[in-house]
C-alpha positions as CSV (number, residue, x, y, z in Angstrom):
1,M,204.7,-73.5,-11.8
2,R,203.6,-73.9,-15.4
3,T,200.5,-75.9,-16.3
4,T,200.7,-78.4,-19.1
5,S,198.5,-80.8,-21.0
6,V,199.9,-84.2,-22.0
7,G,198.5,-86.2,-24.9
8,V,199.0,-89.9,-25.5
9,F,198.5,-91.6,-28.9
10,K,198.9,-95.3,-29.5
11,I,199.5,-96.0,-33.2
12,A,199.8,-99.4,-34.9
13,T,202.6,-99.9,-37.3
14,K,203.0,-102.2,-40.4
15,G,206.8,-102.3,-40.0
16,P,209.7,-100.4,-38.5
17,G,209.7,-97.8,-41.2
18,D,205.9,-97.2,-41.2
19,V,205.1,-93.6,-40.3
20,S,201.7,-93.4,-42.0
21,G,199.6,-93.6,-38.9
22,L,201.5,-90.7,-37.2
23,M,201.5,-88.6,-40.4
24,A,197.7,-89.2,-40.7
25,L,197.1,-87.9,-37.2
26,I,199.4,-84.9,-37.9
27,G,197.5,-84.2,-41.2
28,S,194.1,-84.3,-39.4
29,G,195.3,-81.9,-36.8
30,A,195.0,-84.5,-34.0
31,I,198.7,-84.2,-33.3
32,D,200.7,-80.9,-33.4
33,P,204.2,-82.1,-34.4
34,S,205.8,-79.2,-32.5
35,S,204.2,-80.6,-29.2
36,I,205.8,-84.1,-29.6
37,L,208.1,-84.7,-26.6
38,A,208.7,-88.5,-26.8
39,I,207.9,-91.6,-28.9
40,L,208.1,-95.1,-27.4
41,G,207.9,-98.0,-29.9
42,K,207.9,-101.7,-30.2
43,T,209.6,-103.0,-33.3
44,E,209.7,-106.5,-34.7
45,G,213.4,-107.1,-34.4
46,N,215.2,-109.5,-32.1
47,G,215.9,-107.0,-29.4
48,G,219.6,-107.9,-29.5
49,V,222.8,-106.1,-30.3
50,N,222.2,-106.4,-34.0
51,D,218.5,-105.3,-33.9
52,F,218.7,-102.5,-36.5
53,T,214.9,-102.2,-36.6
54,R,215.3,-99.8,-33.7
55,E,217.6,-97.5,-35.6
56,Y,215.6,-97.8,-38.7
57,A,212.4,-96.8,-36.9
58,V,214.0,-93.8,-35.4
59,A,215.5,-92.7,-38.8
60,A,212.1,-93.1,-40.5
61,L,210.3,-91.0,-37.8
62,C,213.0,-88.3,-37.9
63,T,212.9,-88.1,-41.7
64,A,209.1,-87.8,-41.7
65,L,209.0,-85.2,-38.9
66,A,211.8,-83.1,-40.1
67,P,209.8,-81.0,-42.7
68,K,206.9,-80.7,-40.3
69,L,209.3,-79.1,-37.7
70,G,211.5,-77.3,-40.1
71,L,214.5,-79.2,-38.8
72,S,217.1,-81.6,-40.1
73,P,216.5,-85.3,-39.2
74,E,219.5,-85.1,-36.9
75,A,218.0,-82.1,-35.1
76,V,214.7,-83.9,-34.7
77,E,216.5,-86.8,-32.9
78,Q,218.0,-84.3,-30.5
79,R,214.7,-82.6,-29.9
80,I,212.4,-85.6,-29.3
81,A,213.1,-88.6,-27.0
82,F,213.0,-91.8,-29.1
83,V,212.9,-95.1,-27.3
84,M,212.5,-98.1,-29.6
85,S,212.3,-101.5,-27.9
86,G,212.9,-104.4,-30.2
87,G,211.1,-107.7,-30.0
88,T,207.4,-108.4,-30.6
89,E,207.4,-112.1,-29.8
90,G,204.2,-114.1,-29.4
91,V,201.1,-112.0,-29.6
92,L,202.8,-108.7,-29.1
93,S,201.9,-106.2,-31.8
94,P,204.3,-103.6,-33.2
95,H,203.2,-100.0,-32.4
96,I,204.4,-96.6,-31.3
97,T,203.1,-94.4,-28.4
98,V,203.4,-90.7,-29.0
99,F,203.6,-88.3,-26.1
100,T,202.8,-84.7,-26.6
101,R,203.0,-81.7,-24.2
102,R,201.8,-78.2,-24.5
103,E,201.1,-75.2,-22.2
104,A,197.6,-75.0,-20.9
105,E,195.3,-73.4,-18.3
106,R,193.6,-75.3,-15.5
107,P,189.9,-75.3,-15.7
108,A,188.2,-74.2,-12.5
109,S,186.3,-77.5,-12.3
110,M,189.4,-79.7,-12.5
111,S,191.2,-81.0,-9.4
112,G,193.7,-83.7,-8.6
113,K,196.8,-84.9,-10.3
114,R,197.0,-85.9,-14.0
115,L,199.6,-87.5,-16.3
116,S,202.7,-85.5,-16.7
117,I,205.9,-86.2,-18.6
118,G,209.5,-84.9,-18.3
119,M,212.6,-85.6,-20.3
120,A,216.4,-85.3,-19.7
121,H,219.6,-86.6,-21.1
122,T,222.9,-87.6,-19.4
123,R,226.2,-86.7,-20.9
124,D,227.9,-89.2,-23.2
125,F,229.6,-92.1,-21.4
126,L,233.0,-93.6,-22.0
127,P,232.8,-97.3,-22.8
128,E,234.5,-98.1,-19.5
129,E,231.7,-96.2,-17.6
130,L,228.9,-98.4,-18.8
131,G,227.4,-100.7,-16.1
132,R,229.3,-98.8,-13.4
133,S,228.9,-96.1,-10.8
134,A,229.4,-93.3,-13.2
135,Q,226.3,-94.4,-15.2
136,I,224.4,-94.8,-12.0
137,T,225.3,-91.3,-10.7
138,E,224.7,-89.5,-14.0
139,T,221.4,-91.3,-14.5
140,A,220.2,-90.3,-11.0
141,K,220.9,-86.7,-11.9
142,A,219.0,-86.9,-15.2
143,V,216.0,-88.6,-13.5
144,Q,215.8,-85.7,-11.0
145,A,216.1,-83.2,-13.9
146,A,213.3,-85.0,-15.8
147,M,211.1,-84.9,-12.7
148,A,211.5,-81.2,-12.5
149,D,210.7,-80.9,-16.2
150,A,207.5,-82.9,-15.5
151,G,206.5,-80.7,-12.5
152,I,206.8,-83.7,-10.2
153,G,208.3,-83.1,-6.7
154,D,207.2,-86.2,-4.8
155,P,208.9,-89.5,-5.9
156,A,205.6,-91.3,-5.0
157,D,204.0,-89.6,-8.0
158,V,206.5,-91.2,-10.4
159,H,205.0,-94.3,-11.9
160,F,207.3,-95.2,-14.8
161,V,210.8,-94.1,-15.8
162,Q,211.7,-95.2,-19.3
163,I,215.4,-95.0,-20.2
164,K,217.3,-95.7,-23.4
165,C,220.9,-96.5,-22.7
166,P,224.0,-97.5,-24.7
167,L,225.8,-100.9,-25.1
168,L,229.3,-101.9,-25.9
169,T,230.6,-102.9,-29.3
170,S,234.0,-104.4,-30.1
171,E,235.1,-101.0,-31.3
172,R,234.1,-99.4,-28.1
173,V,235.8,-102.0,-26.0
174,E,239.0,-101.6,-28.1
175,A,238.8,-97.8,-27.6
176,A,238.8,-98.3,-23.8
177,N,241.6,-100.8,-24.0
178,A,243.7,-98.3,-26.0
179,R,243.3,-95.8,-23.1
180,G,244.5,-98.5,-20.7
181,N,241.0,-99.1,-19.2
182,K,238.9,-102.2,-18.9
183,T,235.1,-102.3,-19.6
184,A,232.6,-104.1,-17.3
185,T,232.5,-106.9,-19.9
186,I,233.9,-107.6,-23.4
187,S,230.6,-109.2,-24.6
188,S,228.3,-106.8,-26.4
189,Y,225.3,-108.9,-25.4
190,S,226.2,-108.9,-21.7
191,S,226.9,-105.2,-21.9
192,M,223.2,-104.6,-22.6
193,A,222.4,-106.1,-19.2
194,Y,225.1,-104.1,-17.4
195,S,223.9,-100.8,-19.0
196,R,220.2,-101.6,-18.2
197,G,221.1,-102.6,-14.7
198,A,223.2,-99.5,-13.9
199,S,220.6,-97.2,-15.4
200,A,217.8,-98.8,-13.3
201,L,219.9,-98.4,-10.1
202,G,220.3,-94.7,-11.1
203,V,216.5,-94.4,-11.0
204,A,216.4,-96.2,-7.7
205,V,218.9,-93.8,-6.2
206,A,217.1,-90.7,-7.6
207,L,213.8,-91.8,-6.1
208,G,215.2,-92.8,-2.8
209,E,214.4,-96.5,-3.3
210,V,218.0,-97.5,-2.4
211,A,220.8,-95.9,-0.6
212,F,223.3,-93.9,-2.7
213,D,226.4,-96.0,-1.8
214,I,226.1,-98.5,-4.6
215,H,229.4,-100.0,-5.9
216,D,230.4,-101.2,-9.3
217,E,230.4,-104.8,-8.1
218,D,226.7,-104.5,-7.0
219,V,225.5,-104.3,-10.7
220,L,224.0,-107.6,-11.8
221,R,224.9,-109.1,-8.4
222,R,222.9,-107.4,-5.7
223,Y,219.4,-108.2,-7.1
224,D,217.9,-107.1,-3.8
225,L,218.6,-103.5,-5.0
226,F,216.0,-102.4,-7.6
227,S,213.6,-99.8,-8.7
228,K,209.9,-100.4,-8.7
229,V,209.3,-98.0,-11.7
230,A,212.4,-98.2,-13.9
231,S,212.3,-99.6,-17.4
232,T,215.6,-99.5,-19.3
233,S,216.3,-100.6,-22.8
234,S,219.8,-100.8,-24.4
235,G,220.6,-99.8,-28.0
236,I,223.6,-99.4,-30.2
237,E,222.5,-96.1,-31.6
238,L,223.6,-93.8,-28.7
239,M,226.3,-93.3,-26.0
240,H,224.2,-91.4,-23.4
241,N,221.0,-92.1,-21.5
242,V,217.7,-90.7,-22.6
243,V,215.4,-90.4,-19.5
244,I,211.6,-90.1,-19.7
245,V,209.7,-89.7,-16.4
246,L,206.0,-90.4,-16.4
247,G,203.9,-89.6,-13.4
248,N,201.0,-87.6,-12.1
249,S,201.2,-83.9,-11.2
250,E,199.0,-81.1,-10.0
251,S,200.6,-79.0,-12.7
252,S,199.0,-81.1,-15.5
253,V,195.5,-80.8,-16.9
254,S,195.9,-83.9,-19.1
255,E,192.9,-86.2,-19.7
256,F,195.1,-89.1,-18.7
257,E,196.3,-90.7,-15.5
258,I,199.0,-93.3,-14.9
259,G,199.4,-95.9,-12.2
260,H,201.7,-98.9,-11.6
261,A,202.3,-102.1,-9.7
262,V,205.2,-104.5,-9.5
263,M,205.2,-108.1,-10.8
264,N,207.1,-110.4,-8.5
265,D,207.5,-113.0,-11.3
266,A,206.6,-113.6,-14.9
267,I,203.2,-115.1,-14.0
268,D,202.1,-112.5,-11.5
269,A,198.6,-111.8,-12.9
270,P,197.3,-110.1,-9.6
271,A,200.0,-107.4,-10.0
272,V,198.7,-106.6,-13.5
273,V,195.2,-106.5,-12.2
274,S,196.4,-104.2,-9.5
275,A,198.0,-101.9,-12.0
276,L,194.8,-101.7,-14.0
277,K,192.8,-100.9,-10.9
278,S,195.2,-98.2,-9.9
279,V,193.8,-96.1,-12.8
280,G,190.2,-97.3,-12.4
281,L,190.2,-100.1,-14.9
282,G,189.3,-103.7,-14.7
283,I,190.2,-106.8,-16.6
284,A,189.3,-106.8,-20.3
285,P,187.2,-105.5,-22.0
286,Q,189.3,-102.4,-22.0
287,T,186.6,-99.7,-21.5
288,V,184.7,-99.1,-18.2
289,V,182.4,-96.2,-17.4
290,G,184.5,-93.0,-17.6
291,R,187.8,-94.8,-18.2
292,E,189.6,-96.2,-21.3
293,L,192.9,-98.1,-21.5
294,V,195.5,-96.4,-23.6
295,N,198.6,-98.6,-23.1
296,I,200.4,-100.8,-20.7
297,F,204.2,-100.6,-20.2
298,A,206.0,-103.5,-18.5
299,K,209.4,-105.2,-18.0
300,A,210.0,-108.9,-18.4
301,E,213.0,-111.2,-17.7
302,A,213.8,-114.8,-17.1
303,S,214.3,-115.3,-13.4
304,P,218.0,-115.5,-12.8
305,D,217.7,-118.4,-10.3
306,G,216.3,-120.6,-13.1
307,S,212.8,-121.2,-11.5
308,V,209.4,-119.7,-11.3
309,R,207.6,-120.5,-8.0
310,G,209.6,-123.6,-7.4
311,F,209.4,-125.0,-10.9
312,R,212.4,-125.0,-13.3
313,H,212.3,-122.9,-16.4
314,T,214.6,-123.4,-19.4
315,M,214.8,-119.8,-20.7
316,L,218.4,-119.3,-19.6
317,E,219.5,-122.6,-21.1
318,D,218.0,-122.3,-24.6
319,T,220.8,-121.7,-27.1
320,D,218.4,-121.2,-30.0
321,I,216.3,-118.4,-28.6
322,S,217.6,-115.8,-26.1
323,S,216.0,-115.6,-22.6
324,T,214.8,-112.0,-23.2
325,R,212.7,-113.2,-26.2
326,H,211.2,-116.0,-24.1
327,A,210.3,-113.6,-21.3
328,R,208.8,-111.0,-23.6
329,A,206.5,-113.6,-25.1
330,A,205.5,-115.0,-21.8
331,V,204.8,-111.8,-20.0
332,G,203.3,-110.2,-23.2
333,G,200.8,-113.0,-23.4
334,L,199.8,-112.7,-19.8
335,I,199.3,-108.9,-20.0
336,A,197.6,-109.0,-23.4
337,G,195.0,-111.5,-22.0
338,L,194.2,-109.4,-19.0
339,A,194.2,-106.1,-20.9
340,G,192.3,-107.3,-23.9
341,T,194.8,-106.1,-26.4
342,S,198.1,-107.3,-27.8
343,A,199.4,-103.8,-28.6
344,V,201.2,-103.4,-25.3
345,Y,204.7,-102.3,-24.6
346,I,206.7,-105.2,-23.1
347,S,210.5,-104.8,-22.8
348,G,212.9,-107.6,-22.1
349,G,215.8,-107.5,-19.6
350,A,214.6,-106.3,-16.2
351,E,217.9,-106.2,-14.3
352,H,217.3,-104.2,-11.1
353,Q,213.9,-103.3,-12.5
354,G,211.6,-104.8,-10.0
355,P,212.5,-107.9,-8.0
356,A,214.6,-110.6,-9.8
357,G,212.4,-112.4,-12.3
358,G,209.7,-109.8,-12.1
359,G,209.3,-106.1,-13.1
360,P,207.2,-103.0,-13.0
361,V,204.0,-102.7,-14.9
362,A,202.4,-99.3,-15.6
363,V,199.0,-98.4,-17.0
364,I,197.9,-95.2,-18.7
365,A,194.1,-94.6,-18.8
366,R,192.1,-91.9,-20.5
367,L,189.3,-90.2,-18.5
368,I,186.3,-90.1,-20.8
């Protein structure tokens, strides 16, 4: 098995098109552009169907990296996994997290498992396949391929699976209708939830968290079926799933570790503390002896039953602001306070990603 070293760099951005921080690190030699495997970002859009800050951010990054890699911007997008999550409500701060990977040798003094990363893609989906068993099955295959790419054999070593998945547009719905097929929904906004949910169930199947016999009608209905490590985000800019597996592996000599916990609801502070402790960290300030917080990745959603610990919430009934924006702000504030930084990756819409109303929270720490 090959030995790799994974690097993680959190870079603040001034806007969706700001690549200056990344270019500065490349210019200084801190980042070798040829080693970049994935970039996860938070952009200040609305996180909805018409959030073009995500596509803008990817275009800006691809254009900036193209001459560094000797590729066209289109080829850069095929080579690097880009996942842009729109929505920095409340105290959340726009930023990108760059993951690099290179071949390395294991020092004789190093033991244990360290952060590893793997990537895979599904095939392109037909519009009528989104939110259904085909997306679940193909995602499960891609998760297993990404685990192999990361050198992770035990599902227990997987702590976060980030997926970028498609959504439906009116044109895509019409294309399915023209073939005599119906889509899971005709609403573009609702299709984001269906795609996120099916993708998350694909992770659960791949990791053995649920049985394989999941049916189309289980998506967005059987909330007892979920993954404890899935994080899925829908976007208009693709028709396949991009899968990024983050975990710990003996094949890695990275200076980072990752751990996770599961929030049972939007105010589950003990779960966040547990996630921090899983990598040797405590509540803010960020640095403890020998450990330094790099970033936190979490999912957030308005509980579908309309309540949090017996008290009614209004997130699902607000016609001015979508529930995903409410949830990101609430969970983002909670996690930022415990972490001591507002530059954390909080993604809205946690269908089948953790228990209903909750979601996974993963923490990456640097060993210093």
